[in-house]
C-alpha positions as protocol buffer text, in pm:
chain_id: "A"
residue {
  index: 1
  type: MET
  ca { x: 856 y: -775 z: 2127 }
}
residue {
  index: 2
  type: ARG
  ca { x: 559 y: -745 z: 1895 }
}
residue {
  index: 3
  type: ARG
  ca { x: 217 y: -647 z: 2022 }
}
residue {
  index: 4
  type: ARG
  ca { x: -17 y: -870 z: 1827 }
}
residue {
  index: 5
  type: GLY
  ca { x: -352 y: -746 z: 1706 }
}
residue {
  index: 6
  type: ALA
  ca { x: -682 y: -927 z: 1661 }
}
residue {
  index: 7
  type: GLN
  ca { x: -599 y: -1032 z: 1303 }
}
residue {
  index: 8
  type: TYR
  ca { x: -297 y: -1230 z: 1425 }
}
residue {
  index: 9
  type: TRP
  ca { x: -501 y: -1416 z: 1686 }
}
residue {
  index: 10
  type: PHE
  ca { x: -769 y: -1498 z: 1428 }
}
residue {
  index: 11
  type: TRP
  ca { x: -489 y: -1630 z: 1207 }
}
residue {
  index: 12
  type: SER
  ca { x: -296 y: -1836 z: 1462 }
}
residue {
  index: 13
  type: ASN
  ca { x: -338 y: -2214 z: 1464 }
}
residue {
  index: 14
  type: SER
  ca { x: -66 y: -2420 z: 1630 }
}
residue {
  index: 15
  type: ARG
  ca { x: -174 y: -2743 z: 1459 }
}
residue {
  index: 16
  type: LEU
  ca { x: -71 y: -2637 z: 1106 }
}
residue {
  index: 17
  type: ALA
  ca { x: 285 y: -2633 z: 969 }
}
residue {
  index: 18
  type: LEU
  ca { x: 407 y: -2277 z: 923 }
}
residue {
  index: 19
  type: TYR
  ca { x: 668 y: -2113 z: 699 }
}
residue {
  index: 20
  type: SER
  ca { x: 778 y: -1762 z: 783 }
}
residue {
  index: 21
  type: HIS
  ca { x: 985 y: -1468 z: 659 }
}
residue {
  index: 22
  type: GLU
  ca { x: 1091 y: -1177 z: 880 }
}
residue {
  index: 23
  type: GLU
  ca { x: 1277 y: -854 z: 803 }
}
residue {
  index: 24
  type: VAL
  ca { x: 1384 y: -555 z: 1006 }
}
residue {
  index: 25
  type: LEU
  ca { x: 1430 y: -249 z: 785 }
}
residue {
  index: 26
  type: SER
  ca { x: 1691 y: 23 z: 835 }
}
residue {
  index: 27
  type: ASP
  ca { x: 1432 y: 260 z: 988 }
}
residue {
  index: 28
  type: GLY
  ca { x: 1329 y: -4 z: 1244 }
}
residue {
  index: 29
  type: LEU
  ca { x: 1004 y: -111 z: 1078 }
}
residue {
  index: 30
  type: GLN
  ca { x: 948 y: -486 z: 1085 }
}
residue {
  index: 31
  type: ILE
  ca { x: 791 y: -716 z: 827 }
}
residue {
  index: 32
  type: GLU
  ca { x: 657 y: -1058 z: 920 }
}
residue {
  index: 33
  type: VAL
  ca { x: 507 y: -1291 z: 661 }
}
residue {
  index: 34
  type: GLN
  ca { x: 377 y: -1640 z: 741 }
}
residue {
  index: 35
  type: ALA
  ca { x: 237 y: -1900 z: 503 }
}
residue {
  index: 36
  type: ARG
  ca { x: 64 y: -2231 z: 565 }
}
residue {
  index: 37
  type: ILE
  ca { x: -161 y: -2482 z: 393 }
}
residue {
  index: 38
  type: ASN
  ca { x: -485 y: -2545 z: 582 }
}
residue {
  index: 39
  type: THR
  ca { x: -665 y: -2878 z: 613 }
}
residue {
  index: 40
  type: ARG
  ca { x: -868 y: -2812 z: 293 }
}
residue {
  index: 41
  type: GLY
  ca { x: -548 y: -2754 z: 94 }
}
residue {
  index: 42
  type: VAL
  ca { x: -585 y: -2376 z: 65 }
}
residue {
  index: 43
  type: THR
  ca { x: -264 y: -2174 z: 99 }
}
residue {
  index: 44
  type: GLN
  ca { x: -306 y: -1898 z: 356 }
}
residue {
  index: 45
  type: VAL
  ca { x: -78 y: -1596 z: 410 }
}
residue {
  index: 46
  type: PHE
  ca { x: -44 y: -1367 z: 711 }
}
residue {
  index: 47
  type: VAL
  ca { x: 117 y: -1025 z: 650 }
}
residue {
  index: 48
  type: GLY
  ca { x: 221 y: -818 z: 950 }
}
residue {
  index: 49
  type: VAL
  ca { x: 396 y: -481 z: 949 }
}
residue {
  index: 50
  type: TYR
  ca { x: 513 y: -349 z: 1284 }
}
residue {
  index: 51
  type: LEU
  ca { x: 661 y: -23 z: 1406 }
}
residue {
  index: 52
  type: GLU
  ca { x: 1002 y: -17 z: 1572 }
}
residue {
  index: 53
  type: ASP
  ca { x: 846 y: -33 z: 1920 }
}
residue {
  index: 54
  type: GLY
  ca { x: 651 y: -349 z: 1824 }
}
residue {
  index: 55
  type: ARG
  ca { x: 307 y: -196 z: 1774 }
}
residue {
  index: 56
  type: ALA
  ca { x: 114 y: -333 z: 1478 }
}
residue {
  index: 57
  type: LEU
  ca { x: 96 y: -95 z: 1184 }
}
residue {
  index: 58
  type: SER
  ca { x: -98 y: -349 z: 978 }
}
residue {
  index: 59
  type: GLU
  ca { x: -197 y: -712 z: 1014 }
}
residue {
  index: 60
  type: GLU
  ca { x: -396 y: -902 z: 755 }
}
residue {
  index: 61
  type: PHE
  ca { x: -436 y: -1254 z: 626 }
}
residue {
  index: 62
  type: HIS
  ca { x: -541 y: -1386 z: 288 }
}
residue {
  index: 63
  type: ASP
  ca { x: -651 y: -1714 z: 136 }
}
residue {
  index: 64
  type: ARG
  ca { x: -454 y: -1784 z: -180 }
}
residue {
  index: 65
  type: GLU
  ca { x: -497 y: -2049 z: -449 }
}
residue {
  index: 66
  type: THR
  ca { x: -520 y: -2418 z: -358 }
}
residue {
  index: 67
  type: SER
  ca { x: -224 y: -2519 z: -575 }
}
residue {
  index: 68
  type: GLN
  ca { x: 7 y: -2236 z: -467 }
}
residue {
  index: 69
  type: SER
  ca { x: 323 y: -2332 z: -279 }
}
residue {
  index: 70
  type: CYS
  ca { x: 417 y: -2167 z: 48 }
}
residue {
  index: 71
  type: GLU
  ca { x: 732 y: -2024 z: -113 }
}
residue {
  index: 72
  type: VAL
  ca { x: 528 y: -1836 z: -375 }
}
residue {
  index: 73
  type: ALA
  ca { x: 283 y: -1726 z: -105 }
}
residue {
  index: 74
  type: LEU
  ca { x: 572 y: -1590 z: 108 }
}
residue {
  index: 75
  type: LYS
  ca { x: 700 y: -1389 z: -189 }
}
residue {
  index: 76
  type: TRP
  ca { x: 351 y: -1251 z: -251 }
}
residue {
  index: 77
  type: GLY
  ca { x: 315 y: -1165 z: 117 }
}
residue {
  index: 78
  type: THR
  ca { x: 650 y: -983 z: 119 }
}
residue {
  index: 79
  type: ARG
  ca { x: 540 y: -775 z: -181 }
}
residue {
  index: 80
  type: ARG
  ca { x: 212 y: -698 z: -6 }
}
residue {
  index: 81
  type: ALA
  ca { x: 399 y: -588 z: 309 }
}
residue {
  index: 82
  type: ARG
  ca { x: 614 y: -354 z: 100 }
}
residue {
  index: 83
  type: GLU
  ca { x: 298 y: -205 z: -55 }
}
residue {
  index: 84
  type: ILE
  ca { x: 165 y: -142 z: 295 }
}
residue {
  index: 85
  type: LEU
  ca { x: 492 y: 28 z: 385 }
}
residue {
  index: 86
  type: LEU
  ca { x: 473 y: 248 z: 76 }
}
residue {
  index: 87
  type: ASP
  ca { x: 124 y: 358 z: 177 }
}
residue {
  index: 88
  type: TYR
  ca { x: 244 y: 421 z: 532 }
}
residue {
  index: 89
  type: GLN
  ca { x: 542 y: 627 z: 421 }
}
residue {
  index: 90
  type: GLY
  ca { x: 322 y: 838 z: 200 }
}
residue {
  index: 91
  type: PHE
  ca { x: 309 y: 919 z: -166 }
}
residue {
  index: 92
  type: ILE
  ca { x: 515 y: 1212 z: -290 }
}
residue {
  index: 93
  type: SER
  ca { x: 395 y: 1338 z: -623 }
}
residue {
  index: 94
  type: PRO
  ca { x: 684 y: 1422 z: -860 }
}
residue {
  index: 95
  type: HIS
  ca { x: 496 y: 1715 z: -1017 }
}
residue {
  index: 96
  type: ARG
  ca { x: 500 y: 1902 z: -685 }
}
residue {
  index: 97
  type: VAL
  ca { x: 877 y: 1961 z: -689 }
}
residue {
  index: 98
  type: GLN
  ca { x: 978 y: 2324 z: -721 }
}
residue {
  index: 99
  type: CYS
  ca { x: 1341 y: 2402 z: -806 }
}
residue {
  index: 100
  type: VAL
  ca { x: 1362 y: 2782 z: -803 }
}
residue {
  index: 101
  type: LEU
  ca { x: 1530 y: 3029 z: -571 }
}
residue {
  index: 102
  type: SER
  ca { x: 1230 y: 3245 z: -488 }
}
residue {
  index: 103
  type: PRO
  ca { x: 880 y: 3119 z: -415 }
}
residue {
  index: 104
  type: VAL
  ca { x: 668 y: 3115 z: -727 }
}
residue {
  index: 105
  type: VAL
  ca { x: 371 y: 2964 z: -549 }
}
residue {
  index: 106
  type: THR
  ca { x: 146 y: 3221 z: -387 }
}
residue {
  index: 107
  type: ASP
  ca { x: -129 y: 2984 z: -282 }
}
residue {
  index: 108
  type: PRO
  ca { x: -131 y: 2982 z: 101 }
}
residue {
  index: 109
  type: LEU
  ca { x: -220 y: 2612 z: 115 }
}
residue {
  index: 110
  type: ALA
  ca { x: 75 y: 2513 z: -105 }
}
residue {
  index: 111
  type: LEU
  ca { x: 312 y: 2737 z: 94 }
}
residue {
  index: 112
  type: ALA
  ca { x: 195 y: 2582 z: 420 }
}
residue {
  index: 113
  type: LEU
  ca { x: 260 y: 2236 z: 280 }
}
residue {
  index: 114
  type: ARG
  ca { x: 614 y: 2333 z: 187 }
}
residue {
  index: 115
  type: ARG
  ca { x: 672 y: 2471 z: 537 }
}
residue {
  index: 116
  type: MET
  ca { x: 508 y: 2164 z: 693 }
}
residue {
  index: 117
  type: ASP
  ca { x: 293 y: 2387 z: 915 }
}
residue {
  index: 118
  type: MET
  ca { x: -22 y: 2201 z: 823 }
}
residue {
  index: 119
  type: SER
  ca { x: -229 y: 2004 z: 1066 }
}
residue {
  index: 120
  type: GLU
  ca { x: -275 y: 1632 z: 1009 }
}
residue {
  index: 121
  type: THR
  ca { x: -633 y: 1688 z: 890 }
}
residue {
  index: 122
  type: GLU
  ca { x: -523 y: 1944 z: 630 }
}
residue {
  index: 123
  type: ARG
  ca { x: -244 y: 1715 z: 514 }
}
residue {
  index: 124
  type: LEU
  ca { x: -487 y: 1423 z: 475 }
}
residue {
  index: 125
  type: LYS
  ca { x: -735 y: 1645 z: 292 }
}
residue {
  index: 126
  type: LEU
  ca { x: -464 y: 1746 z: 45 }
}
residue {
  index: 127
  type: LYS
  ca { x: -357 y: 1382 z: 2 }
}
residue {
  index: 128
  type: ALA
  ca { x: -719 y: 1288 z: -65 }
}
residue {
  index: 129
  type: ALA
  ca { x: -747 y: 1557 z: -333 }
}
residue {
  index: 130
  type: ASP
  ca { x: -421 y: 1441 z: -495 }
}
residue {
  index: 131
  type: ALA
  ca { x: -534 y: 1077 z: -487 }
}
residue {
  index: 132
  type: TRP
  ca { x: -869 y: 1171 z: -646 }
}
residue {
  index: 133
  type: SER
  ca { x: -705 y: 1367 z: -930 }
}
residue {
  index: 134
  type: GLU
  ca { x: -457 y: 1086 z: -990 }
}
residue {
  index: 135
  type: TYR
  ca { x: -745 y: 837 z: -1004 }
}
residue {
  index: 136
  type: LEU
  ca { x: -934 y: 1051 z: -1256 }
}
residue {
  index: 137
  type: GLU
  ca { x: -625 y: 1081 z: -1479 }
}
residue {
  index: 138
  type: ALA
  ca { x: -554 y: 705 z: -1467 }
}
residue {
  index: 139
  type: LYS
  ca { x: -921 y: 625 z: -1536 }
}
residue {
  index: 140
  type: ALA
  ca { x: -926 y: 861 z: -1835 }
}
residue {
  index: 141
  type: VAL
  ca { x: -619 y: 689 z: -1985 }
}
residue {
  index: 142
  type: VAL
  ca { x: -773 y: 342 z: -1942 }
}
residue {
  index: 143
  type: LEU
  ca { x: -1105 y: 456 z: -2093 }
}
residue {
  index: 144
  type: GLU
  ca { x: -923 y: 608 z: -2390 }
}
residue {
  index: 145
  type: LEU
  ca { x: -733 y: 280 z: -2442 }
}
residue {
  index: 146
  type: MET
  ca { x: -1060 y: 84 z: -2423 }
}
residue {
  index: 147
  type: ARG
  ca { x: -1203 y: 292 z: -2707 }
}
residue {
  index: 148
  type: ARG
  ca { x: -914 y: 206 z: -2941 }
}
residue {
  index: 149
  type: THR
  ca { x: -936 y: -85 z: -3181 }
}
residue {
  index: 150
  type: ARG
  ca { x: -576 y: -195 z: -3114 }
}
residue {
  index: 151
  type: VAL
  ca { x: -378 y: -151 z: -2796 }
}
residue {
  index: 152
  type: ASP
  ca { x: -19 y: -242 z: -2718 }
}
residue {
  index: 153
  type: PRO
  ca { x: -28 y: -511 z: -2443 }
}
residue {
  index: 154
  type: GLY
  ca { x: 256 y: -344 z: -2254 }
}
residue {
  index: 155
  type: LEU
  ca { x: 80 y: -8 z: -2254 }
}
residue {
  index: 156
  type: TRP
  ca { x: -244 y: -174 z: -2145 }
}
residue {
  index: 157
  type: ALA
  ca { x: -73 y: -356 z: -1856 }
}
residue {
  index: 158
  type: GLU
  ca { x: 103 y: -37 z: -1747 }
}
residue {
  index: 159
  type: SER
  ca { x: -217 y: 168 z: -1759 }
}
residue {
  index: 160
  type: LYS
  ca { x: -415 y: -99 z: -1578 }
}
residue {
  index: 161
  type: ALA
  ca { x: -149 y: -119 z: -1303 }
}
residue {
  index: 162
  type: ARG
  ca { x: -149 y: 261 z: -1273 }
}
residue {
  index: 163
  type: LEU
  ca { x: -528 y: 263 z: -1232 }
}
residue {
  index: 164
  type: GLN
  ca { x: -515 y: -13 z: -970 }
}
residue {
  index: 165
  type: GLN
  ca { x: -246 y: 174 z: -776 }
}
residue {
  index: 166
  type: ALA
  ca { x: -451 y: 494 z: -795 }
}
residue {
  index: 167
  type: ILE
  ca { x: -756 y: 310 z: -660 }
}
residue {
  index: 168
  type: ASP
  ca { x: -552 y: 151 z: -379 }
}
residue {
  index: 169
  type: ARG
  ca { x: -393 y: 484 z: -287 }
}
residue {
  index: 170
  type: ARG
  ca { x: -730 y: 659 z: -287 }
}
residue {
  index: 171
  type: VAL
  ca { x: -884 y: 393 z: -61 }
}
residue {
  index: 172
  type: CYS
  ca { x: -586 y: 407 z: 176 }
}
residue {
  index: 173
  type: VAL
  ca { x: -598 y: 786 z: 200 }
}
residue {
  index: 174
  type: GLN
  ca { x: -976 y: 788 z: 243 }
}
residue {
  index: 175
  type: ARG
  ca { x: -952 y: 535 z: 528 }
}
residue {
  index: 176
  type: ALA
  ca { x: -695 y: 753 z: 705 }
}
residue {
  index: 177
  type: TYR
  ca { x: -893 y: 1070 z: 633 }
}
residue {
  index: 178
  type: LEU
  ca { x: -1225 y: 932 z: 763 }
}
residue {
  index: 179
  type: CYS
  ca { x: -1083 y: 784 z: 1085 }
}
């Protein structure tokens, strides 16, 4: 049984037709996406992500385009729910992997991270620092591309998506860090 939050109750309206999509993942997390068209013709999407015990991890709703079908809105909502899950499960930077027999790292903070002896505050502080450096790198790449006279559209789209993901990750980590 899901424990609904305030966002769900703001969203609910029994007079409008509703289309829904639900998933239960292998780790017990639950995704619920609902789409409807309101009386003004605007497509609205509710995205809920719940823990295995039914508590709300995230609930949000969005107004989409007026001409968007509920099927397209459900697909968008499912992608959004998966993004929320990725943020919840945490970002693991590939450059942090160390494949040697003896410890090369002598920094006490890095050693504590590898041993998982860090407090939640220290872990969030490290995530915030990683998110900031990733944002700065992505921003530098986009600025360098903006200075060029010709840019490959694929490279531009990839760099723009990387910057947007870095911004989203930084905001998500900062929200968790400040709370």
